[in-house]
Backbone and ligand atoms as CSV (ligand in chain L), in Angstrom:
chain,resi,resn,atom,element,x,y,z
A,1,MET,N,N,26.063,21.339,17.110
A,1,MET,CA,C,24.998,22.001,17.861
A,1,MET,C,C,25.229,21.762,19.346
A,2,ASN,N,N,25.085,22.842,20.120
A,2,ASN,CA,C,25.259,22.673,21.562
A,2,ASN,C,C,23.905,22.423,22.237
A,3,CYS,N,N,23.936,22.181,23.528
A,3,CYS,CA,C,22.723,21.812,24.256
A,3,CYS,C,C,21.720,22.970,24.324
A,4,ASN,N,N,22.224,24.196,24.480
A,4,ASN,CA,C,21.306,25.345,24.557
A,4,ASN,C,C,20.535,25.500,23.247
A,5,ASP,N,N,21.210,25.431,22.117
A,5,ASP,CA,C,20.533,25.541,20.825
A,5,ASP,C,C,19.538,24.404,20.640
A,6,CYS,N,N,19.932,23.225,21.084
A,6,CYS,CA,C,19.041,22.075,20.928
A,6,CYS,C,C,17.775,22.242,21.759
A,7,GLN,N,N,17.956,22.643,23.027
A,7,GLN,CA,C,16.784,22.751,23.906
A,7,GLN,C,C,15.905,23.948,23.542
A,8,ASP,N,N,16.503,24.961,22.935
A,8,ASP,CA,C,15.675,26.087,22.457
A,8,ASP,C,C,14.753,25.667,21.318
A,9,GLY,N,N,15.173,24.700,20.545
A,9,GLY,CA,C,14.355,24.292,19.400
A,9,GLY,C,C,13.556,23.029,19.629
A,10,LEU,N,N,13.493,22.557,20.882
A,10,LEU,CA,C,12.794,21.281,21.115
A,10,LEU,C,C,11.294,21.360,20.856
A,11,ILE,N,N,10.681,22.461,21.232
A,11,ILE,CA,C,9.224,22.577,21.026
A,11,ILE,C,C,8.914,22.573,19.526
A,12,ASP,N,N,9.659,23.369,18.776
A,12,ASP,CA,C,9.449,23.369,17.325
A,12,ASP,C,C,9.800,22.018,16.721
A,13,PHE,N,N,10.803,21.370,17.298
A,13,PHE,CA,C,11.152,20.024,16.823
A,13,PHE,C,C,10.003,19.050,17.072
A,14,ALA,N,N,9.386,19.159,18.250
A,14,ALA,CA,C,8.282,18.261,18.586
A,14,ALA,C,C,7.086,18.496,17.662
A,15,HIS,N,N,6.877,19.737,17.253
A,15,HIS,CA,C,5.742,20.052,16.361
A,15,HIS,C,C,6.138,19.998,14.892
A,16,ARG,N,N,7.347,19.596,14.617
A,16,ARG,CA,C,7.848,19.470,13.250
A,16,ARG,C,C,7.674,20.782,12.461
A,17,GLU,N,N,8.115,21.844,13.107
A,17,GLU,CA,C,8.008,23.166,12.482
A,17,GLU,C,C,9.368,23.756,12.151
A,18,LEU,N,N,10.395,22.945,12.160
A,18,LEU,CA,C,11.738,23.428,11.836
A,18,LEU,C,C,12.069,23.103,10.388
A,19,GLU,N,N,13.043,23.830,9.894
A,19,GLU,CA,C,13.545,23.493,8.570
A,19,GLU,C,C,14.227,22.131,8.640
A,20,SER,N,N,14.282,21.468,7.533
A,20,SER,CA,C,14.762,20.079,7.544
A,20,SER,C,C,16.217,19.974,8.020
A,21,GLU,N,N,17.022,20.970,7.701
A,21,GLU,CA,C,18.429,20.922,8.124
A,21,GLU,C,C,18.545,21.028,9.647
A,22,VAL,N,N,17.825,21.982,10.241
A,22,VAL,CA,C,17.852,22.161,11.696
A,22,VAL,C,C,17.214,20.952,12.380
A,23,HIS,N,N,16.150,20.446,11.788
A,23,HIS,CA,C,15.487,19.260,12.353
A,23,HIS,C,C,16.466,18.078,12.397
A,24,THR,N,N,17.230,17.926,11.348
A,24,THR,CA,C,18.206,16.837,11.300
A,24,THR,C,C,19.319,17.046,12.328
A,25,GLN,N,N,19.738,18.302,12.504
A,25,GLN,CA,C,20.790,18.586,13.493
A,25,GLN,C,C,20.303,18.272,14.906
A,26,ILE,N,N,19.074,18.666,15.238
A,26,ILE,CA,C,18.546,18.399,16.583
A,26,ILE,C,C,18.361,16.894,16.776
A,27,ALA,N,N,17.878,16.224,15.783
A,27,ALA,CA,C,17.711,14.768,15.898
A,27,ALA,C,C,19.060,14.100,16.120
A,28,GLY,N,N,20.095,14.570,15.416
A,28,GLY,CA,C,21.434,14.021,15.612
A,28,GLY,C,C,21.957,14.294,17.009
A,29,HIS,N,N,21.684,15.516,17.512
A,29,HIS,CA,C,22.139,15.855,18.861
A,29,HIS,C,C,21.396,15.005,19.896
A,30,LEU,N,N,20.122,14.757,19.688
A,30,LEU,CA,C,19.338,13.958,20.652
A,30,LEU,C,C,19.844,12.516,20.720
A,31,THR,N,N,20.406,12.033,19.637
A,31,THR,CA,C,20.937,10.662,19.677
A,31,THR,C,C,22.257,10.583,20.436
A,32,GLN,N,N,22.918,11.722,20.611
A,32,GLN,CA,C,24.236,11.717,21.248
A,32,GLN,C,C,24.231,12.307,22.655
A,33,CYS,N,N,23.211,13.100,23.026
A,33,CYS,CA,C,23.198,13.815,24.305
A,33,CYS,C,C,22.058,13.282,25.159
A,34,ALA,N,N,22.392,12.688,26.271
A,34,ALA,CA,C,21.371,12.108,27.144
A,34,ALA,C,C,20.539,13.186,27.825
A,35,ASP,N,N,21.164,14.317,28.184
A,35,ASP,CA,C,20.417,15.392,28.860
A,35,ASP,C,C,19.331,15.963,27.944
A,36,CYS,N,N,19.701,16.234,26.710
A,36,CYS,CA,C,18.718,16.798,25.768
A,36,CYS,C,C,17.662,15.755,25.412
A,37,ALA,N,N,18.062,14.492,25.314
A,37,ALA,CA,C,17.081,13.447,25.032
A,37,ALA,C,C,16.099,13.315,26.184
A,38,LEU,N,N,16.572,13.435,27.424
A,38,LEU,CA,C,15.692,13.394,28.585
A,38,LEU,C,C,14.754,14.601,28.593
A,39,GLU,N,N,15.293,15.749,28.248
A,39,GLU,CA,C,14.464,16.960,28.168
A,39,GLU,C,C,13.394,16.805,27.085
A,40,TYR,N,N,13.770,16.210,25.998
A,40,TYR,CA,C,12.800,15.993,24.915
A,40,TYR,C,C,11.702,15.016,25.355
A,41,CYS,N,N,12.080,13.984,26.087
A,41,CYS,CA,C,11.073,13.035,26.576
A,41,CYS,C,C,10.114,13.708,27.555
A,42,ARG,N,N,10.646,14.556,28.419
A,42,ARG,CA,C,9.778,15.302,29.346
A,42,ARG,C,C,8.818,16.218,28.573
A,43,LEU,N,N,9.358,16.869,27.586
A,43,LEU,CA,C,8.509,17.762,26.771
A,43,LEU,C,C,7.403,16.973,26.079
A,44,GLN,N,N,7.745,15.829,25.541
A,44,GLN,CA,C,6.737,15.006,24.879
A,44,GLN,C,C,5.668,14.546,25.876
A,45,ALA,N,N,6.101,14.192,27.066
A,45,ALA,CA,C,5.148,13.770,28.091
A,45,ALA,C,C,4.227,14.927,28.478
A,46,ASP,N,N,4.820,16.102,28.624
A,46,ASP,CA,C,3.999,17.270,28.959
A,46,ASP,C,C,2.988,17.570,27.855
A,47,LEU,N,N,3.445,17.561,26.623
A,47,LEU,CA,C,2.531,17.835,25.499
A,47,LEU,C,C,1.429,16.788,25.432
A,48,HIS,N,N,1.787,15.544,25.673
A,48,HIS,CA,C,0.785,14.488,25.651
A,48,HIS,C,C,-0.201,14.654,26.813
A,49,GLY,N,N,0.334,15.011,27.975
A,49,GLY,CA,C,-0.540,15.232,29.139
A,49,GLY,C,C,-1.486,16.391,28.915
A,50,ILE,N,N,-0.988,17.452,28.299
A,50,ILE,CA,C,-1.862,18.601,28.004
A,50,ILE,C,C,-2.951,18.184,27.024
A,51,ALA,N,N,-2.566,17.449,26.017
A,51,ALA,CA,C,-3.552,17.021,25.020
A,51,ALA,C,C,-4.615,16.123,25.639
A,52,VAL,N,N,-4.197,15.216,26.504
A,52,VAL,CA,C,-5.167,14.320,27.146
A,52,VAL,C,C,-6.051,15.087,28.127
A,53,ALA,N,N,-5.455,16.006,28.870
A,53,ALA,CA,C,-6.221,16.753,29.871
A,53,ALA,C,C,-7.284,17.622,29.230
A,54,HIS,N,N,-7.004,18.153,28.062
A,54,HIS,CA,C,-7.962,19.053,27.418
A,54,HIS,C,C,-8.761,18.366,26.317
A,55,ASP,N,N,-8.628,17.085,26.230
A,55,ASP,CA,C,-9.380,16.373,25.203
A,55,ASP,C,C,-10.874,16.438,25.486
A,56,ASP,N,N,-11.245,16.405,26.753
A,56,ASP,CA,C,-12.661,16.456,27.106
A,56,ASP,C,C,-13.228,17.859,26.963
A,57,ASP,N,N,-12.362,18.859,26.979
A,57,ASP,CA,C,-12.827,20.236,26.887
A,57,ASP,C,C,-13.224,20.620,25.465
A,58,ALA,N,N,-12.742,19.863,24.523
A,58,ALA,CA,C,-13.024,20.224,23.131
A,58,ALA,C,C,-14.503,20.006,22.824
A,59,PRO,N,N,-15.095,20.934,22.093
A,59,PRO,CA,C,-16.507,20.762,21.740
A,59,PRO,C,C,-16.694,19.595,20.781
A,60,GLY,N,N,-17.861,19.044,20.794
A,60,GLY,CA,C,-18.159,17.905,19.942
A,60,GLY,C,C,-18.277,18.308,18.487
A,61,PRO,N,N,-18.397,17.335,17.622
A,61,PRO,CA,C,-18.483,17.657,16.186
A,61,PRO,C,C,-19.758,18.412,15.827
A,62,HIS,N,N,-20.842,18.216,16.604
A,62,HIS,CA,C,-22.068,18.942,16.276
A,62,HIS,C,C,-21.895,20.446,16.526
A,63,VAL,N,N,-21.091,20.793,17.532
A,63,VAL,CA,C,-20.838,22.215,17.786
A,63,VAL,C,C,-20.024,22.810,16.639
A,64,ARG,N,N,-19.043,22.076,16.188
A,64,ARG,CA,C,-18.224,22.549,15.076
A,64,ARG,C,C,-19.066,22.713,13.812
A,65,ALA,N,N,-19.948,21.747,13.545
A,65,ALA,CA,C,-20.799,21.836,12.352
A,65,ALA,C,C,-21.754,23.021,12.442
A,66,ALA,N,N,-22.326,23.224,13.645
A,66,ALA,CA,C,-23.238,24.364,13.806
A,66,ALA,C,C,-22.500,25.680,13.658
A,67,LEU,N,N,-21.297,25.728,14.183
A,67,LEU,CA,C,-20.501,26.952,14.062
A,67,LEU,C,C,-20.138,27.230,12.609
A,68,ARG,N,N,-19.758,26.186,11.899
A,68,ARG,CA,C,-19.434,26.364,10.474
A,68,ARG,C,C,-20.655,26.830,9.688
A,69,ALA,N,N,-21.818,26.271,9.994
A,69,ALA,CA,C,-23.038,26.666,9.285
A,69,ALA,C,C,-23.384,28.116,9.575
A,70,ARG,N,N,-23.211,28.531,10.817
A,70,ARG,CA,C,-23.536,29.919,11.161
A,70,ARG,C,C,-22.563,30.898,10.489
A,71,VAL,N,N,-21.301,30.545,10.484
A,71,VAL,CA,C,-20.310,31.407,9.826
A,71,VAL,C,C,-20.587,31.473,8.324
A,72,ALA,N,N,-20.914,30.329,7.729
A,72,ALA,CA,C,-21.211,30.321,6.290
A,72,ALA,C,C,-22.442,31.156,5.992
A,73,ALA,N,N,-23.453,31.088,6.875
A,73,ALA,CA,C,-24.659,31.895,6.655
A,73,ALA,C,C,-24.353,33.378,6.798
A,74,THR,N,N,-23.429,33.718,7.651
A,74,THR,CA,C,-23.072,35.126,7.839
A,74,THR,C,C,-22.241,35.639,6.674
A,75,ILE,N,N,-21.344,34.828,6.198
A,75,ILE,CA,C,-20.427,35.277,5.152
A,75,ILE,C,C,-21.065,35.207,3.770
A,76,THR,N,N,-21.838,34.181,3.496
A,76,THR,CA,C,-22.410,33.993,2.166
A,76,THR,C,C,-23.451,35.071,1.890
A,77,PRO,N,N,-23.303,35.824,0.819
A,77,PRO,CA,C,-24.285,36.853,0.508
A,77,PRO,C,C,-25.594,36.222,0.028
A,78,PRO,N,N,-26.683,36.952,0.097
A,78,PRO,CA,C,-27.955,36.409,-0.387
A,78,PRO,C,C,-27.910,36.164,-1.895
A,79,TRP,N,N,-28.896,35.402,-2.368
A,79,TRP,CA,C,-28.857,34.950,-3.767
A,79,TRP,C,C,-28.936,36.117,-4.742
A,80,TRP,N,N,-29.678,37.185,-4.401
A,80,TRP,CA,C,-29.786,38.297,-5.349
A,80,TRP,C,C,-28.464,39.031,-5.491
A,81,ARG,N,N,-27.666,39.070,-4.438
A,81,ARG,CA,C,-26.358,39.704,-4.584
A,81,ARG,C,C,-25.406,38.832,-5.399
A,82,ARG,N,N,-25.549,37.495,-5.240
A,82,ARG,CA,C,-24.683,36.613,-6.033
A,82,ARG,C,C,-25.052,36.695,-7.506
A,83,VAL,N,N,-26.362,36.862,-7.803
A,83,VAL,CA,C,-26.788,36.973,-9.200
A,83,VAL,C,C,-26.311,38.301,-9.786
A,84,ALA,N,N,-26.394,39.368,-9.003
A,84,ALA,CA,C,-26.020,40.693,-9.501
A,84,ALA,C,C,-24.529,40.973,-9.411
A,85,ALA,N,N,-23.778,40.064,-8.852
A,85,ALA,CA,C,-22.337,40.309,-8.653
A,85,ALA,C,C,-21.596,40.578,-9.965
A,86,PRO,N,N,-21.852,39.819,-11.048
A,86,PRO,CA,C,-21.116,40.137,-12.291
A,86,PRO,C,C,-21.423,41.530,-12.825
A,87,LEU,N,N,-22.622,42.039,-12.556
A,87,LEU,CA,C,-22.965,43.368,-13.053
A,87,LEU,C,C,-22.302,44.466,-12.228
A,88,ARG,N,N,-21.946,44.156,-10.995
A,88,ARG,CA,C,-21.364,45.170,-10.117
A,88,ARG,C,C,-19.854,45.186,-10.182
A,89,ARG,N,N,-19.262,44.313,-10.950
A,89,ARG,CA,C,-17.806,44.298,-11.044
A,89,ARG,C,C,-17.333,45.529,-11.792
A,90,PRO,N,N,-16.243,46.118,-11.331
A,90,PRO,CA,C,-15.725,47.280,-12.045
A,90,PRO,C,C,-15.110,46.850,-13.377
A,91,ILE,N,N,-15.659,47.373,-14.427
A,91,ILE,CA,C,-15.155,47.075,-15.760
A,91,ILE,C,C,-14.616,48.379,-16.328
A,92,PRO,N,N,-13.392,48.406,-16.786
A,92,PRO,CA,C,-12.840,49.644,-17.323
A,92,PRO,C,C,-13.642,50.128,-18.529
A,93,MET,N,N,-13.899,51.388,-18.551
A,93,MET,CA,C,-14.591,52.050,-19.657
A,93,MET,C,C,-16.017,51.548,-19.842
A,94,TYR,N,N,-16.553,50.818,-18.879
A,94,TYR,CA,C,-17.917,50.311,-19.010
A,94,TYR,C,C,-18.897,51.473,-19.091
A,95,GLY,N,N,-18.760,52.415,-18.184
A,95,GLY,CA,C,-19.661,53.565,-18.178
A,95,GLY,C,C,-19.449,54.460,-19.380
A,96,ALA,N,N,-18.204,54.615,-19.796
A,96,ALA,CA,C,-17.923,55.467,-20.955
A,96,ALA,C,C,-18.505,54.868,-22.228
A,97,VAL,N,N,-18.432,53.565,-22.356
A,97,VAL,CA,C,-19.000,52.907,-23.535
A,97,VAL,C,C,-20.519,53.061,-23.532
A,98,LEU,N,N,-21.131,52.922,-22.373
A,98,LEU,CA,C,-22.582,53.103,-22.300
A,98,LEU,C,C,-22.968,54.542,-22.625
A,99,ALA,N,N,-22.203,55.504,-22.089
A,99,ALA,CA,C,-22.504,56.900,-22.360
A,99,ALA,C,C,-22.315,57.227,-23.837
A,100,ALA,N,N,-21.318,56.628,-24.470
A,100,ALA,CA,C,-21.093,56.872,-25.893
A,100,ALA,C,C,-22.167,56.214,-26.743
A,101,ALA,N,N,-22.794,55.182,-26.241
A,101,ALA,CA,C,-23.805,54.478,-27.012
A,101,ALA,C,C,-25.168,55.158,-26.964
A,102,VAL,N,N,-25.362,56.070,-26.019
A,102,VAL,CA,C,-26.676,56.708,-25.872
A,102,VAL,C,C,-27.066,57.498,-27.133
A,103,PRO,N,N,-26.209,58.376,-27.690
A,103,PRO,CA,C,-26.620,59.078,-28.925
A,103,PRO,C,C,-26.889,58.125,-30.084
A,104,LEU,N,N,-26.139,57.055,-30.163
A,104,LEU,CA,C,-26.374,56.085,-31.238
A,104,LEU,C,C,-27.741,55.433,-31.073
A,105,VAL,N,N,-28.092,55.100,-29.871
A,105,VAL,CA,C,-29.390,54.476,-29.612
A,105,VAL,C,C,-30.513,55.459,-29.928
A,106,VAL,N,N,-30.331,56.706,-29.565
A,106,VAL,CA,C,-31.351,57.715,-29.846
A,106,VAL,C,C,-31.489,57.912,-31.348
A,107,TRP,N,N,-30.375,57.935,-32.067
A,107,TRP,CA,C,-30.421,58.120,-33.525
A,107,TRP,C,C,-31.131,56.940,-34.189
A,108,ILE,N,N,-30.813,55.746,-33.733
A,108,ILE,CA,C,-31.466,54.560,-34.303
A,108,ILE,C,C,-32.962,54.577,-33.992
A,109,ALA,N,N,-33.295,54.966,-32.770
A,109,ALA,CA,C,-34.709,54.991,-32.385
A,109,ALA,C,C,-35.472,56.014,-33.221
A,110,THR,N,N,-34.862,57.165,-33.490
A,110,THR,CA,C,-35.555,58.168,-34.307
A,110,THR,C,C,-35.575,57.755,-35.776
A,111,ALA,N,N,-34.571,57.043,-36.249
A,111,ALA,CA,C,-34.550,56.611,-37.651
A,111,ALA,C,C,-35.575,55.516,-37.893
A,112,LEU,N,N,-35.814,54.706,-36.914
A,112,LEU,CA,C,-36.774,53.613,-37.082
A,112,LEU,C,C,-38.210,54.033,-36.786
A,113,GLU,N,N,-38.369,55.260,-36.298
A,113,GLU,CA,C,-39.719,55.716,-35.963
A,113,GLU,C,C,-40.521,55.923,-37.250
A,114,PRO,N,N,-41.740,55.421,-37.321
A,114,PRO,CA,C,-42.532,55.608,-38.544
A,114,PRO,C,C,-42.848,57.093,-38.746
A,115,THR,N,N,-42.728,57.501,-40.007
A,115,THR,CA,C,-42.965,58.911,-40.305
A,115,THR,C,C,-44.462,59.129,-40.483
A,116,GLU,N,N,-44.912,60.120,-39.802
A,116,GLU,CA,C,-46.327,60.475,-39.900
A,116,GLU,C,C,-46.413,61.824,-40.608
A,117,PRO,N,N,-47.462,62.052,-41.343
A,117,PRO,CA,C,-47.603,63.373,-41.980
A,117,PRO,C,C,-47.758,64.434,-40.905
A,118,ARG,N,N,-47.161,65.589,-41.218
A,118,ARG,CA,C,-47.232,66.670,-40.231
A,118,ARG,C,C,-48.687,67.119,-40.099
A,119,PRO,N,N,-49.064,67.367,-38.897
A,119,PRO,CA,C,-50.470,67.786,-38.723
A,119,PRO,C,C,-50.672,69.186,-39.286
A,120,THR,N,N,-51.776,69.348,-39.957
A,120,THR,CA,C,-52.106,70.650,-40.517
A,120,THR,C,C,-52.660,71.518,-39.400
A,121,PRO,N,N,-52.356,72.795,-39.476
A,121,PRO,CA,C,-52.889,73.671,-38.429
A,121,PRO,C,C,-54.417,73.648,-38.470
A,122,PRO,N,N,-54.991,73.693,-37.335
A,122,PRO,CA,C,-56.459,73.596,-37.305
A,122,PRO,C,C,-57.078,74.842,-37.942
A,123,THR,N,N,-58.084,74.596,-38.705
A,123,THR,CA,C,-58.814,75.702,-39.343
A,123,THR,C,C,-59.881,76.177,-38.370
A,124,SER,N,N,-59.965,77.482,-38.274
A,124,SER,CA,C,-60.964,78.027,-37.348
A,124,SER,C,C,-61.878,78.981,-38.115
A,125,SER,N,N,-62.941,79.294,-37.495
A,125,SER,CA,C,-63.897,80.191,-38.127
A,125,SER,C,C,-63.704,81.635,-37.681
A,126,ALA,N,N,-62.546,81.924,-37.022
A,126,ALA,CA,C,-62.294,83.296,-36.566
A,126,ALA,C,C,-62.060,84.188,-37.782
A,127,PRO,N,N,-62.433,85.467,-37.666
A,127,PRO,CA,C,-62.221,86.361,-38.804
A,127,PRO,C,C,-60.739,86.581,-39.069
A,128,THR,N,N,-60.396,86.686,-40.288
A,128,THR,CA,C,-58.998,86.898,-40.665
A,128,THR,C,C,-58.821,88.314,-41.169
A,129,ILE,N,N,-57.630,88.819,-41.007
A,129,ILE,CA,C,-57.325,90.180,-41.427
A,129,ILE,C,C,-56.848,90.113,-42.873
A,130,THR,N,N,-57.500,90.873,-43.694
A,130,THR,CA,C,-57.112,90.909,-45.104
A,130,THR,C,C,-56.826,92.355,-45.488
A,131,HIS,N,N,-56.139,92.575,-46.578
A,131,HIS,CA,C,-55.800,93.886,-47.123
A,131,HIS,C,C,-55.050,94.720,-46.123
A,132,TYR,N,N,-54.110,94.144,-45.429
A,132,TYR,CA,C,-53.276,94.876,-44.466
A,132,TYR,C,C,-51.846,94.845,-44.966
A,133,ASP,N,N,-51.273,96.037,-45.050
A,133,ASP,CA,C,-49.888,96.136,-45.490
A,133,ASP,C,C,-49.053,96.656,-44.339
A,134,ALA,N,N,-48.217,95.805,-43.788
A,134,ALA,CA,C,-47.400,96.195,-42.642
A,134,ALA,C,C,-46.265,97.121,-43.020
A,135,THR,N,N,-45.958,97.244,-44.307
A,135,THR,CA,C,-44.860,98.110,-44.721
A,135,THR,C,C,-45.312,99.543,-44.940
A,136,ALA,N,N,-46.577,99.769,-44.963
A,136,ALA,CA,C,-47.068,101.117,-45.210
A,136,ALA,C,C,-46.899,101.970,-43.956
A,137,MET,N,N,-46.701,103.240,-44.147
A,137,MET,CA,C,-46.545,104.142,-43.020
A,137,MET,C,C,-47.859,104.234,-42.270
A,138,PRO,N,N,-47.766,104.225,-40.965
A,138,PRO,CA,C,-49.009,104.363,-40.210
A,138,PRO,C,C,-49.547,105.788,-40.332
A,139,ASN,N,N,-50.775,105.957,-40.062
A,139,ASN,CA,C,-51.438,107.250,-40.205
A,139,ASN,C,C,-51.361,108.075,-38.932
A,140,VAL,N,N,-50.416,107.825,-38.078
A,140,VAL,CA,C,-50.341,108.517,-36.786
A,140,VAL,C,C,-49.951,109.979,-36.992
A,141,HIS,N,N,-49.073,110.293,-37.957
A,141,HIS,CA,C,-48.573,111.648,-38.143
A,141,HIS,C,C,-49.425,112.476,-39.103
A,142,ARG,N,N,-50.533,111.947,-39.469
A,142,ARG,CA,C,-51.380,112.695,-40.392
A,142,ARG,C,C,-51.986,113.897,-39.674
A,143,GLU,N,N,-51.953,115.020,-40.366
A,143,GLU,CA,C,-52.512,116.228,-39.752
A,143,GLU,C,C,-54.016,116.117,-39.780
A,144,VAL,N,N,-54.535,116.334,-38.608
A,144,VAL,CA,C,-55.986,116.168,-38.505
A,144,VAL,C,C,-56.702,117.411,-39.031
A,145,LEU,N,N,-56.200,118.575,-38.644
A,145,LEU,CA,C,-56.883,119.771,-39.077
A,145,LEU,C,C,-55.979,120.666,-39.886
L,1,ZN,ZN,ZN,22.458,18.352,24.579
């Protein structure tokens, strides 16, 4: 490994984000090259200085807890949606099975219905027509005179 390759990977090396083979190569180069080792020490100092300088800027744990609670309240659905969630899941042929079951349910409901005697037509006191033959020829064509 040459110095350019080593110094290009120093930041990732410092954050331990390299593959183990490349990490081992850079570590080996740092043990043999004073320039790259000095560059690595400067980088570590800079990273440490940045971390210390911004340590006070970080919000306290109460801010993090409040933020987590607010995000959880926003993301978590209300209890009625969580209860109804299994019913709203797409189930294959769920609707078709329900639609096919409707005639069966209707048939069972009508079969279990108690049979009542058919109501007799109401008897009325209206006059009824008797001695009428609808097959007889009407008297319309009878010669009057
Ligand atoms: Zn070097």
